[in-house]
C-alpha positions as CSV (number, residue, x, y, z in Angstrom):
1,M,0.0,0.0,0.0
2,S,1.4,3.4,-0.9
3,I,2.0,6.2,1.6
4,D,-0.9,8.2,0.0
5,E,-3.3,5.3,0.4
6,Q,-2.2,4.9,4.1
7,L,-2.7,8.6,4.7
8,E,-6.1,8.4,3.1
9,Q,-7.1,5.7,5.5
10,L,-5.7,7.8,8.4
11,A,-7.8,10.7,7.2
12,T,-10.9,8.4,7.3
13,A,-10.0,7.3,10.8
14,C,-9.8,11.0,12.0
15,R,-13.3,11.6,10.7
16,V,-14.6,8.5,12.4
17,L,-13.2,9.7,15.7
18,E,-14.9,13.0,15.2
19,M,-18.2,11.3,14.4
20,E,-17.9,9.2,17.5
21,G,-17.6,12.3,19.7
22,H,-13.8,12.4,20.2
23,G,-13.3,15.8,18.4
24,D,-12.1,18.7,20.6
25,M,-11.7,21.6,18.2
26,T,-8.2,21.3,16.9
27,L,-6.8,19.1,19.7
28,G,-5.9,15.4,19.3
29,H,-4.5,13.5,16.4
30,L,-3.7,10.2,14.9
31,S,-0.2,9.5,13.5
32,L,1.4,7.1,11.1
33,R,5.0,5.9,11.3
34,D,6.7,6.8,8.0
35,P,7.4,3.6,6.1
36,Q,10.8,4.9,5.0
37,G,11.8,5.6,8.7
38,R,12.0,9.4,8.3
39,G,9.7,10.1,11.2
40,F,5.9,10.2,11.5
41,W,2.9,11.7,9.7
42,L,0.3,13.7,11.7
43,K,-2.5,16.0,11.0
44,R,-1.4,19.6,10.2
45,N,-2.1,22.4,12.7
46,A,-5.3,24.4,12.8
47,R,-7.5,21.5,11.7
48,G,-10.0,19.5,13.7
49,L,-10.3,15.7,13.3
50,G,-13.5,16.2,11.2
51,E,-11.7,18.6,8.9
52,I,-9.1,16.0,7.8
53,L,-10.2,15.1,4.3
54,S,-7.2,13.6,2.5
55,A,-3.5,12.8,2.5
56,A,-2.9,16.5,1.9
57,D,-3.9,17.3,5.5
58,F,-0.9,15.6,7.0
59,V,2.7,16.7,7.5
60,L,5.8,14.5,7.9
61,V,7.7,15.3,11.1
62,G,11.3,14.0,11.6
63,H,12.5,12.4,14.8
64,D,14.0,15.7,15.9
65,G,10.6,17.4,15.6
66,A,11.3,19.3,12.4
67,K,8.7,19.4,9.6
68,L,10.0,17.5,6.6
69,E,7.1,17.5,4.2
70,G,3.5,18.7,3.7
71,E,1.6,21.9,3.6
72,G,0.7,23.7,6.8
73,G,2.4,23.8,10.2
74,R,3.3,21.1,12.6
75,H,0.7,20.4,15.2
76,S,1.2,21.9,18.6
77,E,0.9,18.5,20.3
78,C,4.0,17.3,18.5
79,P,6.9,17.2,20.9
80,S,10.0,19.2,20.1
81,I,13.3,17.5,20.9
82,P,15.9,20.1,22.0
83,R,19.0,20.3,19.8
84,S,22.3,20.1,21.6
């Protein structure tokens, strides 16, 4: 399964959580480990679970907390790892 197909399934899962009453404005997210080991995909900032419509609503965040791919900002619930 391609990364886009996996992210489309993740988008569906976000909307299901919203329909089941787990939405809290823009808080909360689901994530997907990047199959290439670059980090993880999570919903972009300023979007509620019910507003996640497609693979385009996710950003790739590296293990150091830096955004690597995608449109929009990194979600505020993403931990930042201090650089030494």
